[in-house]
Structure formats: structure tokens, C-alpha cells
N, C-alpha and C positions, 0 to 999 in steps of 0.2 A: 719943499718941492716947487718946481716951476709950474706944475699943473696940479690943481686940487683933485682932478679926476683923470684916470688913465684915458688916453685918446687912442682911437682906432686907426690902424694903418693897413691899407689893403692894396697898395700899389705893386706893380709887377716885380720891382727890384727887392721886395721884402722877403722873398722865398716863401714865407707863410704869413697870412693875415695875423695880426696881433694887436694887443693893446699894450701901451708903454706908459710908464710914469718916470719922468726924468728928474734927477736932483738938480738943485740950483747951485751946487758947489762945483768947483773945477774938477775935471776928470784927470786921468782915467778913473772910471767908477767901478767899485765892486758891484757885481750884478747877480741878481737872482732870476732864473728862468722858471716861471710858474707853469707847470705842466698838468693840465686838467685830466680828469678821468674819463671813463667810458660814458658816452652820451652827454659830455659837457661841451664847453666852448671857452673862448678867450675871456669871457665875462665872469666865470664862476669862481676863480681862484682869489679874487680880490677880497674876499672875506678874511683872508689870512694876512692882509696888508698890515694890520695893526701889530702883528708879531715881528715885523721885519725892521731892520735898521733904517732910520729916517732918511739918511742921505745916500742910499744905494739906488742904483738903477734897477727897476722892476719891469720885466717883460713877460707877457703871457701869450704864447702862440696858440693858434687854432689847429686842432688835429687834422690829419690828412684824409680820413674816411668820413664822407658826408652821409650821416644816418637819416637825414631829413628833419624838418621842423626845427632847424637851428641847433641840431645836436651833432656832435662829431666824436670820432674815436681814433685811436692810434693804430689799430689793426682790426680787421673783421673778427669779432669775438664769436667763438663757438660756445654754445650753451654747455655748461658743466664741464668745460675743458680748460685746464690751466695751461696757458700758452708757453711754448718753448722760446728760448732766446731768439731763435731764427725768425719767429713771428714778428719781431720788432725791427727786422733789418731795414725795411723801407722807411719806417718812422725815424730810425736812428740816422740813416743817410740824410734825410731832409732836415732833421733837427741840427745835425752837425753843420750843414750848410748855413742854416739860419743863425746858429750861434757864431759862426765865422764872420757874419756880416755886422755883428753888434759893435765891435770896436770902431769900424769906420763910420757906422751910421749914428751911434749914440755915445761914442767915446767910452765904451765898456772896457774894463781892464781884462785883457785876455788871460791874465794869470790869476784872476779872482772871479771865476764863473762858478756859481753855485746853482743847484737844481732843487726845486721843491715840487714833488709830485703827489697827487691824490689818487689812490687806488691804481687803476691802469696807468695813470701818469707816473706813479712811483715806480712801477715795473719798467716803464720806458726810461726813467731816470737811471735805474740800475743798468739797463741795457747800454745806455750811452757811456756810463762810467766803465763798464766792463770792456767795451770796445776801444775807448780812448781815455784811459784813466788820467792821462796827463792834462786833459782839458777841464777836469772837474775838481773843484776844491772842497766840495762837501755836498751831501744830499740830506734833505728832510723828506722822509717817506711817511705819508699820512694814510693810515689804514690801507697800506699797499702790500706788495708782495714782490719777491724775486722771481724772475722767469725760471722755468724749468730748463734742464740740460745746459747748465752753465759751467760744469766742471772743467771741460777741455779749455774753454775760453779763459777761465780764471787761472789756469796753469801758466798762461803766457801774459796775462794782463791782470795782475792782482790789484786789489784795492788797498794797498799797503798804507795803513795809518790814515785812510780817508775818513774824516769825521762824518758819521751817519747818525741821524736821529730817526728812530722808528716808533711811531705812535700806533698802537694796536687796540682795537675795541674787543673786549671780552665777550660782547653780545653781538658781534658783527655777523650778519647772515650772508654776507657776500664774500668776505675773506675770513673763513672760520678760524677760530683761535689756534687750533692745531696746526693749520697751514701757516698762519702768521708766525708761530713759534719756530717752525721748521725753517721759514725764510730768514728769521733772525739768526738762527744758527749758521745758515749758508752765508749770510753777510759777514758774520764774525769769522767764519772759516776762510773767507776771501781776503782777510787781513785788515778789514776796516776797523776803525776806532768807533765802536758801536755804542750808542746809548739807546737802550731798548726799554720802552715803557708800555704797560698795559693799563687801560682805563675801562671803567664799568660803563660802557656805551656801545652803540651799534656802529654802523658804517659812517662815522663822523668823528669829529673831535669835540670833547666836552670842555668845560671851563678849565679844568685842571690840565688837560692836554694843551690848550691854547696858552696857558701861562708857562708851561714847561717849554713849549715851542719858542715862545718869545725869549726866554732866558737862554735857550740853546743858540738862537741867532745872536743874542748879545755877546755870547762867548766867542762866536766866530768874528764879530766885529772887533772885539778886544784883541784878538790875535793879530789883526793887521793894522791896528791903530798906532 
């Protein structure tokens, strides 16, 4: 990598403030957009850096709703309510604009854009793929969920053969196991090539989950090498 640490970009042309880690190899670069969860920021997803291919471009945008104290979300979350696909419309609009800047700004390969989302960030990732499946080459969903009310959208924008990894915590108190399993069924019904794994943990990835995530990303890298 050209930079040992991801650097912060906050200028007006960036669409969203973000941190970026650029490879030192020639482009265009396969790219992973790291989408944080509710009350996160562009700083929190780098714990998963160790699982990602070494010479890919990594970009972590900051979410659009300022919750205060350096915390951000992709939509205003209502307590005990699972958001519908439409709740992510504004976030998807902005993220699509952001992703479209990456080829010109960082020499991202527009045909090799992958998403990795945590919790609400995973739901946001699914929302992007449902609306513009041609822009996304794969999704890693970490203790996340599929938005509600996606059936009509999937009829016209199926996730046909899209590689998806879903890591689920059997003791998760934020995304209960029953809901996670239903979301897995919805992802598979949308036509995705789903690898679904449950781990004995809460709202996080344990060691086994991290190892499997790393091997899943290695498979994606092998597909384009």
C-alpha cells in the first residue's frame, strides 16, 4: 500500500467525507466500499482491513445523518422498527454519486466495485445492489439485514448470481437470529449466490467469522486474477 494508514478526505468534490487506502500497484483497482453501521463513522470499518486483498483500493465513506458526538447513520432509525427499502433512498442516491467519483479520483475499476457493510451498513449495501445491480460485483454483509418491502424491486432488479457473504450472530441482540435467517432467505430468493454462516457471537464477528470472511474475499480476488 502507498499509505500505511487510511487518510481522511473531506473536500467538497468528494460527495461524502471518507477515508481511503490506495494500493501501490497500477490501476484500475478492484475496490471495496466499507459501509459502517448505525452510529458509526468512516473510522470504524478498518478492523476488517486484515481480511481484504492487499492490493485493492479501500474506501470508507461517512454516513449522511449526523447523530452527534462523531456518530453517523444512513437513515434516521426508528426504535424497534425494521426499515423498508424506501428508507434508504437518500443514502443510496448519495452513495451512488460517491461510487461514481471513485474511478476518476482513485482509478477504481468501475466493473469491480464490491461492498462490505456492517449492520445498517449491510442493509444499505443491499439497497444499492437492488437498485443498481449492475454496479455491484459482490457484498459482504456482517451481522446485517435485508430491508423490508423489497419484493417489487427485486422483480425488476434481481441479484442474479451476485456473490454474497452473510455472517450472522446467533446471540445477536440487535439483529435477532430469526430475522437474520429470514433475510438470508430473501437474499437467496433474489437470485444471489449466497454463502450464509452463523457464529456463536453477538452483534460482531468472532475469530471464526473473520477467518471465513478473509477466505471469501480471497475467492473474489482469485476470480479476477
